[in-house]
N, C-alpha and C positions, 0 to 999 in steps of 0.2 A: 590125696591133693585135698586141702581143707577148703571149703566155700568161702570166698571172699565176697561179701555184698558190694554192690556197685554203688558208687557214691555220684552225686548230681555234680555236673559241673558248676562251675559258680558262673550266676546270670546277674545282668543288671536288673535294676528295678524295672517291673512291668511296663511303667510309661515309656522306657526307652523302645520298647516294641510295638507300641501304639501309635495312632495318627499317620503322620505322614515320614514314619521311620524308612529307612532303608537298610535292609538286612541280607547279609551273604551267608546262605545256610548251607551245611554239610551234612547229609545224612549217609551213615555208613551202615552195611550190614555185619550184624554179628559174627565175629571171626572173619569178618571180611570175605564171606561166601560170596561165591560166583555162580554162573549158570541160569541167573534169573531174569538177565537182560536180553530181552527178544522185542521184535516190533510190536507184538501184542501189548508187552508190559509198558512200551514207550505209549502206544494208543492210548491204554488206560492211564497212564501217568498224564498225559496232555488232558484228558477229559476231567480229572479230578482235581489238576490245578485250576482249571476253568471254573469247575464248582467253587474251589476255594477263592478263586478271584470274584466271584458273585457274592459269596457270603459274606466274605471279610475284607473286601474291597481293596485287593491286591494285585498290583500287574507284577508280571515276571518278564523283563527285559532280556533275560538271557538263564539258559539251564543247559547242563551237560549230565548224561546219565552215563557213568563208568561201569567197568565189568564189578565193582566191590562198593561203590558208593555213588552219590549224587549231587550235585550242586546246583543250588539256584539262589537267584538275587530276587528278592522281592521289594516292591515300594508301596508303601500304603499311600491309597489314593484319596481317603477320607480321615476325617478327624476320628471318625467311630471304627478304622482300621485297626485289628489286633492281630499281630503275626504270630503270636503264642498260640493264640486259640486256632488260627489257620494252619500253622504247623502240626498242631495235635490232631486236626481235623485230616490232613492230607495223609500222616503217618498212619492214623488209625484205618482208613479207608484203602491205602495204598497197599498195606502189608499182606492182605490175602493175595494180591496180584504176584506178590513175589514167588508163591508157590512152594513146593518141596520142603516144607518146614522152614523156610528161610524167615528170619526176622530182623527188624532195626537193631541196631546196640542201643543200649538204654536210653540216649538222649541224643538229640543232634547238638552240632557244633554251631555256633554262630558267630557273626562280628558284625555288630550294628556300625554301620558308616557314619563317621564323624562328618561333621560340616564342611571339612577341607577335602573329604573323601566323596563327598555329594557333588562336588563342582564338575563341570563338563568332562575335563579331560581325565581327572582323577577316577571320575566313575566309568568313563570308557575303559579305562586300564583294568578296573574292576571286572567288567562285562568281558573283555577279552581275556582276563586270565581264566575266566570261568570257560569259555570256549575255546581255549587252547590247551585245555587240559589233555585231551586225548594226543594233542602232539607232544607235549612234554612227557607222556608216558609211553611214546614211541609206538602207539596203536596204529597211527597214520602219519602221513608226511604233512596234510594240510588238514586243516579244522573242517575245511567244508566237505572232506571225504567221510567223517564221521556220522553215521545217520541218527544219533542220539543227542543231537544238540538242537536249540531253538529258542522261542520266547512263546510267552501266552499273554497276548492282548485281547482282551474281550471284544469281539466284533471283526476282528482280523485274522481268520483261521490259518491264511497262507503267509502270514509275515514271518521273516527268518533274519537273525542279527546278522548274517554274513552277506545277505543280499544287497544289491544296488537299492537305495532309497530307503533301506529300513530305518536308520536313524532319524532321518528328517521327518518320516512320517510318525516314529515312535514320539519324537520330542512335539510333535504339532498335536497328536492325540492326548499326549501328557497335560500340557498345559491347557487345550480345551476341556479335558476332564476335571482338572483341579480348578479352573476357573467356573465351571458348572456347581461348584459345591457351594450351596448357600451360605452366607455369613453365620458365623455362631450365633445362636440366641442368647440374648442378654436380658438383663432384668428390665421390666417395663420403666419407661420413663416416668420420673416424678412429676406429679401435676404442681403446675406452678401455683406459688402462694397467692392467695387472693387479698 
């Protein structure tokens, strides 16, 4: 069999992944490998997503780890957020935790949410699409039975997107965090003519 080089998936221009972008990411294992998904991997994943949140100012309102891939939704929380760099960091640091020679596919798949997809009801549909993945795959009957779903909101280690009160807390913290960002620095004001 001849070697066929991997091609890159088409990407939007870099600025679409920066600032306050909201992106639905899918990372799949090479050859859809299984056997790596454990509670220990989940712990390492959560720790590294929290580090990505701190380094790149991204929050993860919903994620789901599946037997051969993972989904996560990231929201840029600052004008300086860069999800391409955050994803490169996460994939690089997380790959050793896959163990047994497992590795990611060449490139993650992503969908940058358009403005209409970022409105609350549409955004909620995307989050629940992520969280319901194990139900659609017939791994569990209800999403809350799957031990590998959750959210990463810095400062709130016990929040869970399927628990009562999560979304109210999430949106309150989101607004608080976004409002705390200082306004962009512009050019200095011009001196009045004398």
